[in-house]
N, C-alpha and C positions, 0 to 999 in steps of 0.2 A: 224185538225186544220188548214188548208189551207180555203179559202172564195171561193165560187164559183161566186161571183159576177166580174167580170173584168171590168177595165177601157175602154174606148172609146179609140179605136187605134189611134185616131188623136194626142193622146196626148204621142204615143211613139217615139221613135227616129227613122225615116225614117231606111226602112232596108238597103239602099245607102249607108248613112251615116256610121251607125255600119259597114257595111263590110268595107270602108275607113278606120273609124277608127283603125279595129280588125289588116288590113292590115300592117296601119301604127306602130301599137303595135308590130308585128313579127317583123317588120323591124327592128325597135329600139332594140328590145330586141336581135335580130342574133348580133348587135354587141357590145354587151356586155357579161363579163365575170364576173363579180363582182355582187355574189347573192345579194346584196343588191340594187343595183343601177336596175336588173332587176326586184325585185319586188318594187320600188320604181316606174317605169314605167308601169309595169302592174296595181299597186293599182290606179294608177294615170288614167291611158286611161280605166281602166274598170269601174270607176268611173263616166269619162265621157261619157262613152257609156249606162250606165246603172244607174244614176243618184239617189241619195240617200241622205238624210242631216246625217245620222252618219252610221260609221261603227265601228263595234264590233268585234274585235278576242277573239274564246275561244280556250282554250285547257285545255285538263285535267292535274288534279291536281299532281304535283309532287309525294305528300304524297301517291298517291294512292287510296283513301277515295273515298266515294262518294261526292265529291263538284268539282267544275273547277275552273279555271282561265282566268280574263276578262282583256281584255284594249279598251280602246278607239282609234281609229286611227284619229287623228283630225290635225296631220301635215302632211302633204302628199309629204312635202322636206326632211323629214326624217323620215319616218311611220316606226312603230315596226315590224319586221316581226314573222311569226307564229312560226320560230324555236328558237327565240331569249331568251335567259334567262335574263330577263329585269326586273329592280324593279318596270316597270309600271303594271305589272301584278299582280291584287289583287284576293286575293280568295273569290269565292261566296260559301256558301253551302244552298242547296237547292233553291224553287223558281221556277221561268218559265223559266228562263234561263238554269237552272241547267236540270230542267226536257226536254227542247227541246234539248239541249245536249245529255242527256242521251238515247234519243230517235234514235239519228244517222241517222235522214231522213232531204231530203229538204223539208223544210219548207214553207209556205208562210200565215201571220194572217194578215188581210186587215180591223179588227175590233179590234186594241190590247188596251186591257185594263188591266192595273196594279194594283194588292192589294197594300194598304198602307202599309202591313207588309212584302211584298216580297225584299227577300235580293239584287235582282239586279234591284230596282228601279231606283236608280240613273242613272244606265246606260241604262234605257229605257225612263226615263222622259221625258214627254211633245212629247212623242212618239207615233203615232196609227197604223203605219203599219208597221211589221218585216217581213223580207227573213231572211231563214238559209239554207247556203249552207255548207254541209260535208264535210271534209277533208277525205280520209281514208288511213289507215294503216294496212297493216296485215289483213283487212278485216274487219275492225271499225274505228269507225270514230274518230280519236284520235285530230283532230282540227275541228273549225269551223267558218266560216265567216258570222255574222250576220248584214242586212243590213237594216235601220231604217229610215222613212219617216214622216214627221209631220201631213201630209194631212191621211185622211183613203182610204182605196183602191188605195193603193200607187203601187202594186206590179202585176205583170201578171203570173200565171201559164205556160202560152206558153214560156217564159224565161228560164223556171227552166231547162228543158233537157242541156241547151248550157251552162247556169253557171255552173251546176256539172261538165258535161261533162270539159269545159274548165278551169275550177279551177281546178281538180285533175290533168289532165293533166299539168297545170302548177307549180301545188306543187310535183309533183311525178320530173319533171324536174330539181326543185331547188332544192329536194331533194339529185337527183343523182348528180348534179353540186356542193353541199357542200361536199358528198362523194369523188368526185375527188379531190376536192380542198384540203380534208383530206390527200385522196391517195397519191397527190403529195408531200403533206408536210413528211408524213411518208418516201416515197422514197428520198426525199431530206435528211432528217434523217440520214436515212440507207446507203444513198451514201457517204455523208461526216463521217461517221464511218467507211466505207469500204475505203474510200481516205485514212485515219490513218493508218486503218490496210495494206494496201498497202504498206504506206509510211515505215509504221514499219518494214515490210518482207522487203523491199529493203535494208534496213538500215543494214541487217543482211548478204546480201551480200556482197562479198571483196570490199572493199572498193577501193582497187587499184590492178593491175595486177602485179605479182611477178616478179622481174628481176631474170633470173635464166642465168647463163654464156649457152650459146650456145644452147639456148631455145628459141623461140619466142610464146607467147604467147596472147591470143584475146578472147573476152569473148562476148555472147551478151543473152540480158534476156527481154521477153515480156510477160506480162502475159494476159491472153484473159479476166479476169475482171479485177477490182481493185487491186485484189490479188491473186494470184494464188498459186499452190505447187509445181512449178518447183524450182530447188534450184541446184545451182554450187557454189565450194569453192575449196581454194589454203591451203594447210597445208607445209608449211618448214619442212624440216625434217634435221638429221644430214646427215653426210657425202656427204654434194652435192646432197641429194633426194629432191625431190618435190614431195607430195602427191595429185592428183585431183581428186575431188569427182563431180559425176552429180547424180540428183536424180530425180524423178520424183511421186510424191502422187497423187493416184487413185480420181479422182473426181477434183471438180473445185471450184474458189472460196473462201470464209472463211474458211470453213470447211478443204481445203486442203490448206490453207495459216498457219493453225494454225498449224496443223502436219510438216507442213516444218518449222515453229519455233523450234518445239519437236527435230525435226532431226538435227537442227541446233544445239539447245541445249546440246542434247546429246554427239554429234561429237565434241563440243569443251569441253568436261570433260575427254573426252578420253586421260591417261595418258601410255598408252601402248605401245608396238610397232609396227609398222606399215610394217613390214615386216615377213610375207608375207603379202599381202593388204588383205586377210581374214579374216586375226584377227580382222581388223578396221569393215569389215561388219558384223563378228558375234555377234564383240559388241555392234554396232548398231540394231541388230536384237532382242536380247536377251530382250535391253533394252527398246525398242520399243514397241514388242510383251506384254510383263510382264504390262507394266505400261500404255498402250493407246490403242492399235489396236487388242486387243485379242478376244473382243467381240463386235467390232463395223463394222467388214468388211472393213475397211480401210487398206491398202496394198501401200509398197512403191518401185516402181524399183530404183536400183541403180548399178553405177558403180564407183568403184572405181582401180585408179590406182598409181602405183610410178614408179618416173621415176628419172634414177639416172645418173645425169649429167656426171661422168667420165666412163661410160663403154654404156651408150647410151642404156641400157637395160631398158625397160619398162615393169613392170610386173604389173599385172591386177585381180583382183575379179571382178564377176557381179553377182548381185540381180536380176533377171528378168528382166534388162536394155536392151536399142537397142543397140544392138553392135558398138562401134565405128568403122568407116571407117580410111582407111591408103590407102594413095595413095603416089607410089615410083617415086622422078622426072624421065623421061619420060616411066614409066610403062604403058601399055596401059589398064589394069584396075587397079580394088580397092581391098582390102584385109579386111576381116572384122577381128576384133578382139572380135572372137567367142568360144574361146578353153575354158573358164568358164565361168559356167551360171547355176543356180540353182533359186529356186523360190525367189520371190519378199521379203522383207522384210516386216515382223509385220502378217506373216500368223501362223508361227510355230515358237518357239524358239528353240526344237530339230533342228533344219536345221545347217547344218553347211555348208560353203562355200568352193569351190577351188580354185588354183591360175594358172594363166599361164602366158608367158612372150612372148615379140616380141623384137628383135633389131630392132632399129632404124637408119635409115643411114642419113648421113647428106643431107638437101633436103626434107626429108618425111614431108608430111602432115598428121594429124591425128584429127578426128571431132569427138568429141565426142557429142550428140546431144539426145534432148527429143522427143519424138512420136509428137510432135504437129508441127515438120519441115517434117518430112516425112509422115505425115499421112494427110497433109494439103491438100484441093481436088481444084481441077478446078472446074467451072460452069458446067462442064460435069462428073463432078465426078470420075474426074481421079487423082491418087494418087499422091504426088509429087516423092517422093518414094526415094529410095538407090542410084540409078541408075544415076539420074538427080543432088543429092548431090554432088556426086562421081566424074560427069563432071565437075563440078564449079570448084572443086581442081585439076582438071588437068594440067593447066597454072603453071609450076617451078618457074615464076618470082613472081607470087601473095605473098603480105607477108598476114599474119593470120588477118590483119584488112581488107586489099583487098576480101580475102576473104569471111569475116563476110559481108562485103557491098554487094557483090556479091549475096551471098544465101537468103539476105533479099530483094535485089530489085527483085529478080527472082521471090523468092515466093510472091511478091505482083503483078507481071505480069502473073503467072501462076493463081491463086487465082480470080485474078481481082477484088479485096476488100483489103481494111486494115483492116477488121473486122477479129479477130481471133477466130477460133471454140476452138483452146486450146492454151496452155501456148506454147510457144516456148523458146527453152534455147539452145545454143550451148557454147562449148569451142574449140577452136583451136588452135593447138600445131604445132609449124616447127620448123624442127631439123636444126642449121645451123652448115656452116661448121667451125670447129675451131681445132685451134692447139692442145687443149686439149682433143679431143675426139680420141678415140683409131682406130675411120674407117674414120679419116679426110683423105678426098684425095679418096677416092672407090665413 
């Protein structure tokens, strides 16, 4: 359908002028991020470089039949863009435009003649030359730009390669930009939801640190994502005792946060005895395994200790959790509370947990922590480790709050980043000398 007859070169836009216009177009487009603004700039510049009297946009009908949708671009300040679902598109069934579109090829007709009964006659009225540029998607022409002129012999075969190339690269860049915008909007939506999940999760953590005679407490929690799987809690118990729980759900982000919320719910429905502490872990394990983790592969490490303010005794049980470290005032090394430890929660409901106990002295510092603390890495991939953690609690004059601050500051210097690879949680205990303690003065 293309004509072998070419118009004399003197009627074409000089090559230097075209280059200047294309450079100016690319420079302006590079400043834009809005697809509508980019399309407006592109359409205006291309019409200046390759002047026409009318431009049509064709696209495949949304109904999927052998029809197309067409519209005229006549307002260059607010052009119709080919991806828009606009009322300005009208359906055409049969006729020259449908035939050209179905061929899906770059086409020039320099002696345009329209039948009186052609369904696209209104779009082609008074036009004598036609140029069709297909826009491809998944190997098929999904859209087409039709340039029209009132005079015959209006288009050049030599312009087709550049126009097909330029139009399709531009169309692909627009599609990528639209996809990027949709992806950004989706990420923002997800981030808003994660933010809410994080806020809900943090609301499950203790609202305040309990006041316990002879025991100073502090806690620290920071998720690596909006929400995380670390958990700590306090349980005031009869006879001057306090239960302290720290747990770490496998994985990160929202799935871990959901399991963390489940653990919180199960823990706060427990009405049995907390002595020995293993009975509490047995209850958590049975319920979380039966209802939530048996087939998911998720597990939870946990450490639960019960401190007795009357005796200074700290009885504990562990489900695969990092053993807390204890440092006695004046001691040169640390003690690991590692005498009771079994598999994590959620692996098998047949597991039963055991207990151990440690007598705490006035001045003793005990740090419960998750692996996000000791497994933090330096830029040289060196682990922070328990040795550094133990060194940070060597000063007897530090209180629990300053211990937390010291650990957090040291971690940031050690890792040289504020970005967390894992959730970080600590509970710090310091035993104070009091007249009510049986070891007062030792």
